N, C-alpha and C positions, 0 to 999 in steps of 0.2 A: 357641638360635642357636649353632652351633659356630664354632670360630676361622676356618674357611675362609669361612663366610658373613659373619662380621664383617669380615674383610679384603676380601671382594668388595664389601660394602656401603661400606667406606671408600673404595674405588676408583671405583665406579660409582654410589654412592648407593643409598638404599632404594627409590626410585622408586614410592612408594606412592600410589595415587589418593586423591582426596579423597571421603569419603562423606557430608559435611555441606556445607551452604550451597546456592548457587544458581547454575545454569548456563544461559546463553542459548544454545539450540540450535535444531534445525530441527523441533521438535514443533509440533502445531497449536494445543494448549491445554496448560495447566500439567500436569505429571505429578509425582506424588510417589513416591520411591523410599526405602523404609525398609529398614534391615537390622538384624537381630537380633545377638546375642552370638556366633553361629556364622558370621556373614556372609551368612546366607540373605536373599535379596532379595525385597521385596514392592513390586510396582508397581501403583499406583493411577492410572488414567487415566480421561478423560472420554469416550473413544471407542475403538473397536477398533483403529484404526490407531496411536494413541498408546500403547496397551497393548503392542503389538508393538514400537514404537519404544523404549519403556522397557526391555523385556527385551533388545533389541539393544544399548542403551546400557550395561546391566549386564555383558553378555557382553564388550563392548569395554573396559569399565573393568578388569575382573577377569581377563580372558583375552587381553590384547592380544597377547602373544607367541604363544600358541597360535593365535589367529586368523591371524597372519602365516604361520606355518608351514603351517596348513591351507590357506590361499589359494594359497601357492606350490605345495604338493603337488598340489592339484587341478588347477592350471593347468600343471604341469610347468615351473615357473620356479625351482626350487631352485638350479640352477647359476648363476643370475644373482647369487646372494649367497654361495654356497658354492664356486664354481669347478667345476673339472672333476669334483670328487668327487661332485657331485650329478647328473652326466649319466645314469648308469644308471638312477636313479629317474625322471628327467624323461623319458628315452626310453620306459621302460615305460609310464608314465601316458599319454604321447602316443600310443604304438602301441595301447594299449587304447582310447584315444579318449574319455577321461573328460570333458574340457571341451568337446570338440568335440560329444559327445552332449548335454551339459547346454545348450549354446547352442541346439540344434535343440529340446529338450524344453521349454525356458522359453517358446518361442514358442507352444506348444500349451496353455499353462495357462489356466484359466478366469480371469475378471477378479477373482474374490474371492481366489484364490491369488496371483495377481500383486500385488494390493494388499497382502496379508499379507507377501510377501517384500520388496516395496518399502519398506514401513513398518520392517520389521526391519532391513534393511541401512541404511536412513537413520539409525536409532538406533545401529547398530553403527559407522558411519563418523563419526557425530557424536562419539562417545567416542574412536575411533582417531585422528581427524584434529584433535581439540581441542588448542589450544596451552596450555590451561590445565592439562592432564593430563600428567604426565611420560611419556616414551617407555619402553616396557618394557626389561628387561635384554636380551631377545633381540634387540630392535631395536638396542640399543647394540652388542652383540657382533657382529651382522651388518653394522652400519654402513649401515643402510638406514632409509628413512622407512616408516611404515605404509601398506600398500597399501589401495586403495579397493575395497570389495566391491560387487559387483552381484547382482541376483537370480540369475543364472546361476551364480555362485559357491556360492550356497546349494544349488542343484540338483547342482552338481558334488561338493560335499561329501557329499551323499546318495549319489551314485554311488560315491564312494570307499568309503563304508560297505559297499555292495553288494559291491564288489571285494574287501574284506578280511574281510567275514563269511564264515563256513565255507560252502563250496560244493564242487562235485566237478570243476571244470574243471582244477585241477591234478592231481587224482587220475587223471583220464583219461590224462594224459601219464605219470604214475608207472606206471600199468598197462601202457602201451605200452612203456615202458622195460623193465620186467620181462619182458614178452613177447618183445621182440626180443633181450634178452641171455640169458634163461634159459628161454624156452619157455612154452607154454600151460599146462603142469602146474604151473609155479610160481605163475602167476596164480591158477589154480583152487584151489590148495592153501593159498595164503597170504591170499587176499582175505577179509576178515572180513564174511561175510554176516550179516544181522540174525538173532539167535538167536530161535528159535520160542517159547522160554520167557519172553522179556522182553516187557514190556507195550507197548500201543498207546497213543496219545492218546485215540482214540475207538473203542469205549467205554472209558472211563477204567479202566486197570489189567488190561484183558483181555489174555491171552496172544496173541502175534502169529500163533502158527501157523506152518506151514512156509513158508519164504521161497521165492520163485520164482527158482531159479538160471537159469531160461531167459533172463532179461533179459541177463545178462553172457554166457551161452553163445552166444546169437544174435549178439551183437556180436563175439565172438571168431571165430564162424563166418564173419562177413562179412569179417574180417581175414585168415582163414586162406588165402584165394585168392591173396594176394599177399605174405604174410609167411611166411618160412621158420620151421621148428621151432627153429633156433638162437636164431633170433630170441631253552560252552556256556552255556548259560543255563537257568534254571528259572522256571517261573511256575505258579501255581495259585490257585484260588478255591474257597471252601466256601460252601454255602447257610447261611442263618441257623439252620436246624435242626441244623446241626452246630457251631454257635458258642455258647460260653458267654455271649456278649454279646447273643445274640439278633438279631445283624446279620450280613450277609454280610461276608466278609474275602477280600482279594485280596493275594497276595504275588508279588513279582518280584525276581530277582537275575541280570541279564544277565552274561555272562562275556566278558571281553577281556583282552588283555595288561595287565600291571599297569604303567601309564604315568602320568606326571605331566606336565601337569595331567590330571585326570580329564576324560572327555568330558561327564560329567554336571554339571549346575549346579542347585542347589536354588532354587526360586523359586515365587512366587505372582503371577499377573497378574489384575487385576480392572478390569472396565470394564462399562458398562451391558449390552454384548451378551453377556458371559460372565465367569465366573471360573474359573480353572484353577490347579492347584497340583501340586507334585511335583518330578520331576527332568527338566529340560529338557536339550537338547543344545546345547552351546556351539558356535554356528555355524549352527544351524537354529532357526526359530521353532516349535518343537514340544516336546512332553513325551513322552519315550520310555516313561516309567511315571508315572502321575499320575491325576488325577480332576478332574471339574467338580462342579456342585452335584448331579448325578444319578447319575453312574456313574464307575467306576474301570476302569483298563486297564493291562496289563502285556505285554511283548513278549519273545519268544525267536527266535532264528534257526531257520527251519523246516527247513533242510538240503535243500530241494527243489532238483532238478536244473533250473536255469534257464539254463544255460550250456553251450556245447559247443565242442570243438576239432575241426578237420578237417584231414586230410592234403591238401596241395596240391602240385601240380607247376607251378611258374612257368617261364616262358620265361627265357632268360639275362638279358634286360634287365628283367624283372619287370613287363613291361607286359601280358602275356597269361597266362592260367591255363587248364590243361587241364580240360574239362568233359565231361560224359557224351556229348555230341554234338559234340565238337571243342574248339577253342581259342576262348576268349572274352577280350575286352578287360577290363582291371581298371580300376577308378577309382583315381586317384592324386592325392595332394596333398602339398606340401612344407612343413613347418613349420620355422621357424627358432628355435633354442634359444639365448638369450643366455648367455654363459659369462663369469663374473667373471675378469678377468685374461687372457683368451684370445679368439680370434675366435669368432663365433657358429658354431654347428654346424647344418647343414641335415639334416633327417630326412625321409626318403621314407616316407609312410604309404600302403600299398597295400590296397585293398579288393577282394576276390573276390565272386562271387555269393552266398557263404555267409557271409563275415565278413572282418574286417580281419586282414591278416598280422601276427602278433605274434612269429614266429620264423622264421629262414631259416638253413639249413644253411651253415656256414662264415662267417656274418656275424653276429658277436657283438653288434655295435652295434645290429642290427635284431632282436634277440631278447630276450624277457623271461624265457625259460627256459634252463636248463642242466642236462643236456646236451639236444640236439635230435636224436633218432634219424632216420636215413634209412630209409624203409620203402617198398618196391615202386615206386620211382621218384619218391617225394615229396621235395621239397627245402624245404618250408615248412609252417607251421601257420597256420591261420586261426582266429579266435576270434569267436564270436557269443554274446550275452547278452541276454536279454529286457529287461533294465534299461538297455541301451543303445539301445533302439529309440526311434523318433520319436514318443513318447507322453507325455502329461502325467502327473506324479506328484502325488497328492493325499492319499492315505489318512492318513499319520502327521500331516500338516499340518492335518487336519480333526477329530481326535479330541476337541478341547476343547469341541465343540458337541454331541456325541451325547447323546441323552436316553434311548435304549432300545437293546436288543440288535439289533432290526431296523435302526435307523439305523446302528449300528456295523457290521453286515454290509454294508450299503449303502456306507458309506465305504470299507470294506476292499476293496470290488469296484472302486474307482476307481484303477486303476494302482498296485499296491502298491510298485513299485520293487524293494526288497530282498524277499526271501521271508521272511515272518514267520509265526510261530505265535503267535497272540494270545489273551489271556485277558481276559475282561470280567466285570464284576459291577455290579449295581445292587441296589436294596432287595429285589427279588423273583427275581433272575435271576443265575445264573452261566452263562458260556458260553465256547465256544472257536471260533475261526475260523482257517482256513488262508488267509492273504492272500498270494498269490503269483501270478506270471505264469508259466505252465508252457507250454513250446513244444510244438506238434503236430509230432512228428518224422516225416518221410516214411518213414524206416526207422531201425531200431536203437533203442537205449534210452539213449544217452548215456554209457554206462560206459567207452568207450574211443574215441579219434578214428577216424572213418571216413573213407574215401578220397573226396574231393570230386569225382573223375572218374568214380565209379560212378553208375549210374542211381538215382534216387529217394534222394539224400542231401541233407540239409539240412532246413529247416523249412517248414511250411505253416500259419503263423499261430499263434495263441495259444489255449489251452483256455479256454473261457468260464468266468468265475468262478462261475457257477451250478452247475458240475460239481464244484467243489471242496468237501472235506468241511468240516463244522461241527457243533457240538453245543450244545444249550440244555438246562439244567436236567435233566441225566441222572439216572437213578434213583439212581445212586451218592451223589449229593448234593454232588459236587465235580467240578472239571475240572483237569487238570494237563498240562504238557508240558515236556520237558527235551531238546530237540534229537533226540528219538527218532522212530522210525517212527510216522507219524501214524495210519494205518489199514492193515488188512491188504491184501496183494497181491490185485488182481482182474486176471486177464489181459484181461478185456473192459472194464476201466474205465480211469481216467486214470492213467498212469504218473507218479508223483511223484518217483522217484529211487531210488538204490540205496545212497547213502553217508550214512545216518544214523548218529548217534553211538551209543556204548554205552547200553544201556537201564538200566543199574543205577540211575542217579539217578531215572529215572521209576518204577522198580519200588519203590524205597525211599519216594519221596514218596507214591505211590498207597497202599502199604500203611499208611503212617502216618496219611494222611488217613482211610482207611477205618476205622482201628482205634478212633477216639474221636469224640465229639460235643461236646466242651467246649473248642473251640479258641478262644484268645484272642491278643492281641498277643505276650505273653511266650512261649507255646507255639509260635507261628508263628516267632519269632525263633530259638528253639532248634532248630527243624527247618531253618532256613536254614543253620545252622552245623553240622549233623549230619555226623559223619565215620565212621559206621558202614560197614564194607566188606562189601557183599553178595558182591562178587567173591571175597573170601577165604572166606566161608561156602560158596560153591559148591565150593570145592576142599579145604576143611579136611580132611575125612575121607580124601580120596585121599592127601594129603601125609603125614598122620600114620600112614598104614599102610605107609609106605616103611621099609625096613631100611637104616639108615645104614651107609655103607661108609668114612667118613672122620670124624675128630674134628669137623671144622667142620660136616658134614651133621648129625651127632648134635646139635651145639650148636643148629643152626638149628631142628631139629624140636623140640627142648625148649623153645626160646623161643616158637615158634608154637603149641605146645600150651598154653602159659600165657597166650596173647595173647587178649584180648577182642574182637579184630577192629576196634577203633577206631583210626583213623589220627590219633591225638592227638599233640601236639607232643613229649610226653615218652616216646613209645612206642618202645622198641627192636624189638618184634615188628613194627611197621609197617615199620621200615627193613629188617629181614630179608626180609620178604614183598615189598616193592617191588623190592629189588635182585634177588631171586630171579626174579620175573616178568620184569624186564628182561633178565637173563642167559638165561633160557630162550626169551624171544622172539627174542633174537639168534641163538641156536643153531638155532631153527626156520627163521628166514629164511636163514641161511647155508646150511642143509642143502638147502633147496629153490631158492634163488635166490643162488648164490655170486657171481655177477657183478652183482647188483642188490639185495643184501639191505638196504642202507641205505634205498632207496626203498620196498622192501616193508615196512620197519619204520616208515615215515612220513616220512622225510627229505624236505625240500621240493624241488621242481623248479623253483620261481620264484625269481627274484633278490629279489623283495620279501618273500616269505613263507617262513620257515624250516622249516615243517612242513606236511604235507598232513593231511586228516582220516583218513587211514589211521592215523596216529599216535594219534589220539583214539579209534580203534575196536579197538585191539590187545587190550584187557583182556578183552573178551568172547570174542575169538578164542583167546587163550591159555588162559583158564579152561575153555573148551569142550574143547580138545585135551588138557588135563591130565586131565579126567574121562573123555573118550572114548578117548584114546590110539590114534588111527586108524592104520592100516598105511600104509606108504609114506613116512613121515618118517625113522624110525630103525629099526634091527633090534630094538631094545628100548628102551622109554621109561624104564624105571626108572633106568639109569645116567645117562641125560641129566638127569633130574629131580634126582638126587643131586648130579651135577656142578654144576648150576645153584645148588643150596643151598649147596654147598661154596664156590663162587665168591662168593656174596653175603656169607658170613661172613668170608672172606679179605679182601674189599674193605673191609669194615667195619673189621676188625682192623688192616689196613695203613694206613688213612686216618684212622681215629678212635680207635685204641687198642684194648687188649685188653678193657677193661671196658665193659659194656653201658650204664653210666650216661652214657658219651659218645656213644651210638648213638641218642639221641632224634630222632624223625622231624623235629621242628621245627628241629633244629639242622643236619640234613643236607639237608633240601629247604627251604632259606630262600626268602624272598620280598623282592625289592628293587624299589621303585618307581622306575622310570627315566625320566628326562627325556631328550628328544632331544639336549640339550647335555651330558648327563652321561656321555657315552661316554669322555671324555678327562679326565685328571687336570689340574689340581686341581678342574675344574668338577663332577666327580662328587660331591665333598663339599659343593658348594653346592646343586646341583639334585636329586640322588637322595636317597631316603629308604630306610633299611634298612641291612643285612639284618634283616628281621623273622622271627620263628619262624613256620614254615609248618605247616599241618595239612590233612589230606585228600589226596586225589589226583583223578584225572580221572573216577573212578567214583562219588565220594561227592557227597552234596547240596552240601556245601561243597567246591566244585570247585577243585582246584589241579593243573592239567594240567602235564605235563612231557614231555620228549623221551625216548622209550623207548630210543633208540640212545645217550643220554647221561644215565644215570639219577642221577648226582651233580650235575647242573646244577640251578640254582635253578628254581622254578616259573615256568612261562611264561604261564599263563592263570589268572584267578581271578575271583571275583565283583567286578566293579569298581564296582558300586552295588547297593543293596538298597532294597526298599520293602515296607511292610506297611500296607495301607489298610483302615480300618473304614468301610464304607459308611454314610453318614448321621451318623456321629460323626467327622467328618474331622479334628478336632483331636487325636484319639487315635492317628492314623496316625503311622508313623515312617519316616524316610528317612535314607539315608547314602550318601556316595560315598567311595571309597577314595582319600583325599587330603584336599582342602579346596576352598573356594570360589574361592580365589585361585590364579593362576598365577605369582605373584611368590614366589620362594624366601625373601625376607626379610619376608613377611607373616605375621602370626599366624594366618592362615587358609589357609596353604599345605598344611599336613598335619595340622591339629588334629582332623580327623574320623577319622584313621587308628586311634587307639586304640578308639574307639567301634566302628569296622568290625570290628577284630580281636575284640572282645568280643561281637559279634553284636548290638550295640545301634544306636541312631539318634537322630535329632532330629526335632522336629515341624516341619512347615511350616504355621505357624498359619493358621487358616482365617477365624475370626471377626475382625471389624475391631477389636474391643476387645482381643482377645488380641494381635494385631499391634501396636497402639499400646502395650500394656502391656510388650511385649518389645522395643521399639524401642531400639536402641543408637545408630543413626545415621540422619539424615533428610536427604535431598537432594531439591531442587526443580529440575525442568526446566522452563524457560518458553520460549516461542517468541522468536526473535530477530526484530528488526523486519523485516529483509530476507527472512526465510525464511517468514514467515506466509502471504502470498498464494501463494508458490511451492509451498509444502507443500500448501496446501489445493487447489490446482488439479491437483497431480500425483497425488493419492491419491483 
């Protein structure tokens, strides 16, 4: 504990919850909650409802401040405690319609799911509202009482995850900005299409083959009539035949911004109906990666295009919108946003036949984007997403009961919400399922916003889940996915999207899994933290063939010639290479899109998200043009490549000194775990952890994404949790989150798992009861309060 934390504790107190003793709460029968030396929670209940109640109670005890921020973020109520500074976020969330959609969706849930959510929020509220537990530091700083969760808040949190997981709805606007500012050639030249030499998910490791440029070309053609010319995560599983243990193995490491507290929470829930263990999501009664008695699962973002923007022309009063057959009335509602220390703000939310208006030209308060281009008479943008539709969400909430791959597929078909690429394993099976709701577009392919007033623009339902790809026990003996292109383009098949991430991680994983048949937990852990750069291997010979024209370029080439291609923390070669790629990427974007090069490089167009997935796809584009050196970019590529090498070494020398001993990649690209309250001093020294030495980049299995337009900035995305599961020998499985179990910065479990995460290690979530009891450090008993017994029994 540092000085700032000690001082913080002296002023506000430690505010640690009690993990021992007895609490009278709203459960139906007694619930035992044990915790081990890492704070991992083990819930033993006498029925399913109390199992979810117990998990909710644990989330409320350990993550009370996180739950408050999540609740307010999903409802658009940050301004109520933050003042006017929270208005931009509140407006954006309400314009997207997160809580509005959740309220409609919760009404569509089946009885089993409603009961699951109701029991969970009852346990969550029991901890948050308890007078026997101290209020969190976040509540003390915000000067507010804990908010009461409802089932719709859980659904809204799930929609928030859909909103922030990688998709292409912000990329659509980025392409439009590039098109209107620098022309169609800029879009065509700078858009990083999927490289044909990088692999698919199915069949595993197979080269993608030629990408269909027709998708973007057709959408650009549709725009041309009224636009002038000026205008990660990884998961894989191997069959028992490829395992030294004689058992199937499943690994997962989802990638998100490095934040504290972590979304993941380690737990085991046991009741007569099921037992489930692994990493749950704080705020949702589900395990994002975990297992039951029969099977294990892991999840990655599928990158499927399940959302669209549309150009709209609204009347001056915003009550009508131009359509293909004239002007039509809009649906409108007014939402009131309470603001601390100021009058409430009224927000008009307008819905057209295609979607909700999320941006209006000249009205910053009614826009989630910046800037908003005016195109062909349009003065607004509307937004539609399959995950905002009035349909129930079930899949992730039901994994804990699956007993076969067929059941897993059936559950995945039940309204996925977010678009997931899911890996499954049981004793005899490894499988992959694309779980997503893909819109049937009347026209276009969703790569750029189309004009809502043109004929046949919009959606016509959802693609049936039976038409989506999946794989079971492929001949290769393994399945894997890494936000990559799932299957080859088929002009007559289902269009899944255009904006998949670079395939280098997928290629490295597939190559390594194919190369050996003696996989065990230790070897899987080593693969999860692998930092070999296949991107550098693609261009090494081209770069080393250059004839240097400056001292700095010669030094760069000398360092790269001796580099092993590993983006390890002490590597100067990694630093030279990464800064070279960033410098070259900037030059390419400036050459083709001088008025919009930052957006071409991947800068964000949304107020909530700093970058688009164009940023995460630059490496494959840059390495391709280095090798091919296509015409139309520069008169001669060699001077540009050498200038970029020169710039890389000059930047390192000026910033970190003359000696390469100070150029270690881990010291340049650091990683800081940031809390929402850690943006201001001195709270940064209380809530934040780091800087930590970084390793890897956006293309390595150990992902450490960064902003290409700001290469010296810290890593922005990393593996925020990891799992390695041994089917049938569950106690041998290992799990870790980047942080700890507690959201309290003064707790011993706030960041105690960080060293294990950095070392590629983990902890067990004990499976057998004897092991749980043997490792118990704390034991808490929840018992029904006298007044809650009949009420709880009748409501669930």
